[in-house]
ROSE-4610 file (N, C-alpha, C; in Angstrom, 1 decimal, always signed):
// ROSE-4610
residu = [M/M/M/Q/Q/Q/G/G/G/R/R/R/G/G/G/E/E/E/S/S/S/I/I/I/D/D/D/D/D/D/K/K/K/V/V/V/S/S/S/S/S/S/I/I/I/T/T/T/K/K/K/E/E/E/L/L/L/E/E/E/P/P/P/N/N/N/G/G/G/A/A/A/T/T/T/L/L/L/E/E/E/Q/Q/Q/I/I/I/E/E/E/R/R/R/I/I/I/A/A/A/R/R/R/K/K/K/K/K/K/F/F/F/A/A/A/H/H/H/E/E/E/N/N/N/Y/Y/Y/M/M/M/K/K/K/Q/Q/Q/K/K/K/H/H/H/S/S/S/Y/Y/Y/Y/Y/Y/V/V/V/Q/Q/Q/F/F/F/H/H/H/F/F/F/E/E/E/S/S/S/E/E/E/P/P/P/E/E/E/F/F/F/I/I/I/N/N/N/S/S/S/I/I/I/R/R/R/S/S/S/K/K/K/F/F/F/K/K/K/L/L/L/D/D/D/D/D/D/Q/Q/Q/I/I/I/M/M/M/L/L/L/Q/Q/Q/H/H/H/Y/Y/Y/R/R/R/R/R/R/L/L/L]
num = [1/1/1/2/2/2/3/3/3/4/4/4/5/5/5/6/6/6/7/7/7/8/8/8/9/9/9/10/10/10/11/11/11/12/12/12/13/13/13/14/14/14/15/15/15/16/16/16/17/17/17/18/18/18/19/19/19/20/20/20/21/21/21/22/22/22/23/23/23/24/24/24/25/25/25/26/26/26/27/27/27/28/28/28/29/29/29/30/30/30/31/31/31/32/32/32/33/33/33/34/34/34/35/35/35/36/36/36/37/37/37/38/38/38/39/39/39/40/40/40/41/41/41/42/42/42/43/43/43/44/44/44/45/45/45/46/46/46/47/47/47/48/48/48/49/49/49/50/50/50/51/51/51/52/52/52/53/53/53/54/54/54/55/55/55/56/56/56/57/57/57/58/58/58/59/59/59/60/60/60/61/61/61/62/62/62/63/63/63/64/64/64/65/65/65/66/66/66/67/67/67/68/68/68/69/69/69/70/70/70/71/71/71/72/72/72/73/73/73/74/74/74/75/75/75/76/76/76/77/77/77/78/78/78/79/79/79/80/80/80/81/81/81/82/82/82/83/83/83]
x = [+5.6/+6.4/+7.6/+8.4/+9.9/+9.7/+10.1/+10.5/+10.2/+10.1/+9.8/+8.2/+7.8/+6.5/+5.9/+6.5/+5.9/+5.8/+6.6/+6.6/+5.6/+5.3/+4.4/+3.1/+2.8/+1.7/+1.5/+2.4/+2.1/+1.7/+2.4/+2.2/+0.8/+0.2/-1.0/-2.1/-1.9/-3.0/-2.8/-1.7/-1.6/-2.4/-2.2/-2.8/-4.4/-4.8/-6.4/-6.6/-5.9/-6.3/-6.5/-5.6/-5.5/-6.9/-7.4/-8.4/-9.9/-10.0/-11.3/-11.8/-11.0/-11.7/-11.9/-11.4/-11.6/-12.7/-13.7/-14.8/-14.8/-13.6/-13.3/-13.9/-14.6/-15.2/-14.4/-13.5/-12.6/-13.2/-13.2/-13.9/-12.9/-11.6/-11.0/-9.4/-8.5/-7.1/-6.6/-5.7/-5.1/-3.8/-3.0/-1.6/-1.2/-0.5/-0.4/+1.3/+2.2/+3.4/+4.5/+5.8/+7.0/+7.6/+7.9/+8.3/+9.8/+10.7/+11.8/+11.8/+12.4/+12.5/+13.3/+13.2/+13.9/+15.5/+15.4/+16.6/+16.4/+17.6/+17.7/+17.2/+16.3/+15.8/+16.9/+16.5/+17.5/+17.9/+17.2/+17.6/+18.2/+18.7/+19.4/+18.6/+17.3/+16.4/+16.3/+16.1/+16.0/+14.6/+13.9/+12.3/+11.5/+10.2/+9.1/+8.0/+7.1/+5.9/+4.8/+3.9/+2.8/+1.6/+0.8/-0.6/-1.5/-2.5/-3.8/-4.8/-5.4/-6.4/-7.5/-8.6/-9.9/-10.6/-11.1/-11.8/-12.7/-13.5/-14.4/-14.3/-14.2/-14.1/-14.6/-14.6/-14.6/-13.5/-13.5/-12.4/-11.3/-11.9/-11.0/-10.2/-10.6/-9.9/-8.7/-9.1/-8.0/-6.9/-7.1/-6.0/-5.1/-5.9/-5.0/-4.2/-4.7/-4.1/-2.8/-3.1/-2.1/-1.0/-1.2/-0.1/+0.6/-0.1/+0.5/+1.3/+0.7/+1.6/+2.6/+2.8/+3.9/+5.3/+5.0/+6.0/+6.4/+6.0/+6.2/+7.2/+8.3/+9.3/+9.3/+8.4/+8.1/+7.1/+6.3/+5.4/+5.9/+6.2/+7.0/+6.1/+4.9/+4.1/+2.6/+2.1/+0.6/-0.4/-1.5/-2.2/-3.7/-4.4/-5.8/-6.7/-7.9/-8.6/-10.1/-10.7/-12.1/-13.0/-14.1/-14.8/-16.3]
y = [+0.0/+1.1/+1.5/+2.0/+2.4/+3.7/+4.4/+5.8/+6.4/+7.8/+8.6/+8.5/+9.3/+9.4/+10.4/+11.4/+12.3/+11.9/+11.1/+10.4/+9.4/+8.6/+7.6/+8.2/+9.3/+10.0/+10.5/+10.8/+11.3/+10.4/+9.1/+7.8/+7.4/+7.3/+6.8/+7.8/+9.1/+9.9/+9.9/+9.7/+9.4/+7.9/+7.0/+5.9/+6.2/+6.9/+7.0/+7.8/+8.9/+9.6/+8.7/+7.7/+6.8/+6.0/+5.5/+4.5/+5.1/+6.3/+7.0/+7.4/+8.0/+8.6/+7.7/+6.4/+5.2/+4.2/+4.9/+4.2/+3.0/+3.2/+2.1/+2.9/+2.1/+2.7/+2.3/+3.4/+3.2/+2.8/+1.7/+1.4/+1.9/+1.4/+1.9/+1.9/+2.5/+2.4/+2.4/+1.0/+0.5/+0.9/+1.7/+1.7/+0.8/-0.3/-1.4/-0.9/-0.8/-0.6/-0.6/-0.1/-0.3/-1.7/-2.6/-3.7/-4.1/-4.7/-5.2/-6.3/-6.5/-7.4/-8.8/-9.9/-10.8/-10.9/-10.5/-10.4/-9.1/-8.2/-7.1/-7.5/-6.3/-6.8/-6.2/-6.3/-6.0/-4.6/-3.5/-2.2/-2.0/-2.9/-3.0/-2.4/-2.6/-1.8/-2.9/-2.7/-3.6/-3.5/-2.5/-2.3/-1.8/-1.7/-1.0/-0.7/-0.1/+0.6/-0.1/-0.9/-1.5/-0.7/-0.7/-0.1/-0.9/-1.2/-1.8/-0.8/-1.2/-0.3/-1.4/-1.1/-2.0/-1.2/-1.8/-1.1/-2.0/-1.5/-2.3/-1.7/-2.5/-1.9/-3.1/-2.8/-3.7/-4.4/-5.8/-6.6/-6.2/-5.3/-4.8/-3.6/-2.9/-2.0/-2.6/-3.6/-4.5/-4.8/-5.3/-5.7/-4.6/-3.4/-2.2/-1.7/-1.6/-0.8/-1.8/-3.3/-4.1/-3.8/-3.8/-3.4/-2.1/-1.1/+0.3/+0.0/-0.4/-0.4/-1.4/-2.4/-3.1/-2.4/-1.3/-0.6/+0.7/+0.6/+1.7/+0.9/+1.7/+0.7/+1.0/+1.9/+2.3/+1.3/+0.3/-0.5/-1.9/-2.5/-3.7/-4.9/-4.9/-6.2/-5.6/-6.2/-6.0/-7.3/-7.2/-8.6/-8.0/-8.8/-8.4/-9.6/-9.5/-10.6/-10.3/-11.3/-11.2/-11.6/-10.8/-11.3/-11.3]
z = [+3.6/+3.0/+3.8/+3.0/+3.7/+3.8/+4.9/+5.1/+6.2/+6.3/+7.6/+7.6/+9.0/+9.2/+8.2/+7.9/+6.9/+5.5/+5.1/+3.8/+3.7/+5.0/+4.9/+4.8/+5.5/+5.4/+3.9/+3.3/+1.9/+1.1/+1.5/+0.6/+0.9/+2.1/+2.3/+1.6/+1.6/+1.0/-0.3/-1.1/-2.5/-3.1/-2.2/-2.5/-2.4/-1.3/-1.1/-2.2/-2.7/-3.8/-5.2/-5.3/-6.3/-6.3/-5.1/-4.9/-5.2/-4.4/-4.7/-5.9/-6.7/-7.9/-8.8/-8.7/-9.7/-9.1/-8.3/-7.9/-6.7/-6.1/-4.9/-3.9/-2.8/-1.6/-0.5/+0.1/+1.1/+2.5/+3.0/+4.2/+5.5/+5.5/+6.6/+6.0/+6.8/+6.8/+8.1/+8.1/+9.1/+9.3/+10.1/+10.2/+11.2/+10.7/+11.6/+12.6/+12.0/+12.7/+11.7/+12.4/+11.6/+12.0/+11.2/+11.5/+10.9/+11.5/+11.0/+10.0/+8.9/+8.0/+8.7/+8.3/+8.8/+8.0/+6.9/+6.0/+5.3/+5.0/+4.3/+2.7/+2.2/+1.0/-0.2/-1.5/-2.5/-2.3/-1.8/-1.7/-0.4/+0.3/+1.9/+2.8/+2.7/+3.7/+5.0/+6.0/+7.3/+7.9/+7.5/+8.1/+7.1/+7.6/+6.8/+7.5/+7.0/+7.8/+7.0/+7.8/+7.1/+7.4/+6.2/+6.3/+5.5/+5.9/+5.2/+5.0/+3.7/+3.2/+2.8/+3.6/+3.2/+2.5/+1.3/+0.4/-0.7/-1.1/-2.1/-3.7/-4.6/-6.0/-7.0/-8.1/-9.2/-9.6/-10.0/-10.1/-11.2/-12.2/-13.2/-12.6/-11.8/-11.3/-10.3/-9.4/-8.6/-9.5/-10.9/-11.7/-12.2/-12.4/-13.0/-11.9/-10.6/-9.5/-9.1/-9.0/-8.7/-9.6/-10.9/-11.9/-11.5/-11.3/-11.1/-9.8/-8.5/-7.3/-7.6/-8.4/-8.7/-8.9/-9.8/-10.3/-9.3/-8.2/-7.1/-6.1/-6.1/-5.4/-3.7/-3.4/-2.0/-1.5/-2.4/-1.9/-2.0/-0.8/-0.6/-1.0/-0.3/-0.5/-0.6/-1.5/-1.6/-1.7/-1.0/-1.2/-1.3/-2.1/-2.2/-2.0/-1.5/-0.9/-1.4/-2.2/-2.6/-1.3/-1.1/+0.0/-0.6]
């Protein structure tokens, strides 16, 4: 996620609010760090702040949330893993 500390906190809370009411069980939020990109992206950004959300939910919800987060230009990378 790109942005300042307070906007990152806002984004983390908005993602949490998106996950929990839809039946996802949030297990952990891991704020990794701010890291520099190897190359600027299309928006001329040089760094981003990485946050991992560990949660459980139904597969149908994963598909819908993935589509929604693709449209959010503050979310640069998303990865889901089935356990």
